C-alpha positions, 0 to 999 in steps of 0.5 A: 408604164408601170407607174401609171398602171399602179396609179390606175389600180390603186389611187393615192389612198392605196398608199396606206396599204401594208407593204407587200400585201398586194405584191405582184410577182416580179416577172409580172411586174416586168411584163407590166413595165414593158407593156408597150412594144414597137412594131419595127415594120410599121412603126406603130405602138402596139400592146404587148401580149399581156396587155392584149390578153387583158384587153381581150379578157375585158371584151370577153367578160363584159362586152366590147361596146360596154367596155370601150371607155375602160379599154381606152383608158387602159390603152392611154396608160400604155402610152403614158398619156397624161390628161391635162385640161383647163376647166377655166382658162387661166385659173390656178386650180380649175384644171384637171390632171390625170395619168389614169384617165377614163374619157367622157366623165364629167369633171366637177369640183364638188358633187351634190349628195342631197339625193344620194342614198348612201350619203344620207345613210352615213349622215344619219348614222355618223355618230356610230362611226364617231363613237367607235372611232373615239373608243378605239382610236383615241380612248384606247390608242395604245391597244390600237397600236398593238392590235391594228395594222399599219396604224396612222401611217404617212404617205409612202409615195414620194410625190404624195408625201410631198403634197400631203406633208409628213403630218398626214396620217391614215388608218386603212379599212379597205384598199382597192375594195378589199377589206383589211381583216385586222382593222375591220375587226377593230372597227366592225360597226363602221365597216358594217355601216359602209356595207349596209349603206351601199357605199360604192367604196374602192378605198376607206380609211380614217385620216387625221390632219395635225393642228396648223398644217396644210396639204399642198395643191395637187391632184390624185391623178385618177378621174374615175374614182372620186373622194368623199369625206365624213366629218368626225371631229372637226375643229374650227378653221378647217377647209378644203379647196377644190377647183374654184370652190372652198368648203369647211368640213362639218361634223356629220356631213358627207362631201364628195369631190373630184381629186383629179382637179387641183385641190388643197386643204388647211387646218388653221386650228390648234386641234387635230382634224379627223375624218372618215375618207372614202374613195368611190366610183365616179357616178357616171360609170355604168355598172359594167364599167365598174365591174370591168375596172374592178376586174383590173383591181382583181388581176393586180391582187390575184394575177392568176385570174388570167392564167392559161392553167384552169387549176390556177384560175380556179385557185385564184377565184377562190382566193378572190372570193375570200378577199371579198368576204367579211373577216368574221364570215371568213372565220366561220367558213374556215376548216375546224370552225365551231358548228352552231350549238343546238338548244334543248328543243333541238333548234340552232342557238340564236346569236345576238347581233349577227351581222350580215355579210358584206362585200363591195357594192358595184 
């Protein structure tokens, strides 16, 4: 059960997170792995006490009816259910496969974003991202390697590595809705734009694809988080196929597609291809369902959120609040942070370019 649980809470893109950054205590990992137990008297599959605790907490916090689909997804994972569905009978790619499966969501290869506000905002300001990326990741690459966190790493999971290939590289900005403080400080304009645009981000990172390379057909095994690409530096002959549709990446264009459907990618050019890759909530999720899924992410990051000790819960909530605070704002709140200076008239000295704090849009 442990592998499907992590598939739910991380998705394929979380593989770029720093090793051990979101580690769960070994005792908790053991309880997750043993979450399904057999009742010898009835022969029925039951939830373990820990899994039942999470189920009950979802009902308590968000409502039974409102979280029915999320809790069903949780139970399906408990029995290692893998959803397999032929969207077009006999078609090689038009089939869905997901270990992390939330019932009732529409499977669609590509989604129309012409009326999606956050996508339009990214396209209108895409050059901000491109220019910052070029300045930091390309023009100052040596400095990025010295200061950055997990710069241009390959997929760590063996299954994903086999599909993506050794030349697939990523630079993470956000993992499971938690901003990477090191890399966000290196790309502050990009992080701020994602926040200001209201992108319903679960994960965000830059991704490179080497010349003359391919990503083998695969699924990312989760149907409630979709993938979005913003083209930053796209050479000719670069395309992605999802299900029965093939599209070419374009500079400044945002696409969104369902990676629980089989897909592949090709760079037939002699140049590198660079994109900003986002993992976003499926648009058919309700606000409450997003919050419930977010709670599952939070429990993995901070397990004491469901502790029986009120003091431990209080500390966990404080830790979680810190993870959701923009790195620059977090530094201001730290003990010993310098207080704003007053000008000669007694007022507070104004700071130029002060950015609003941001978190995840749910």
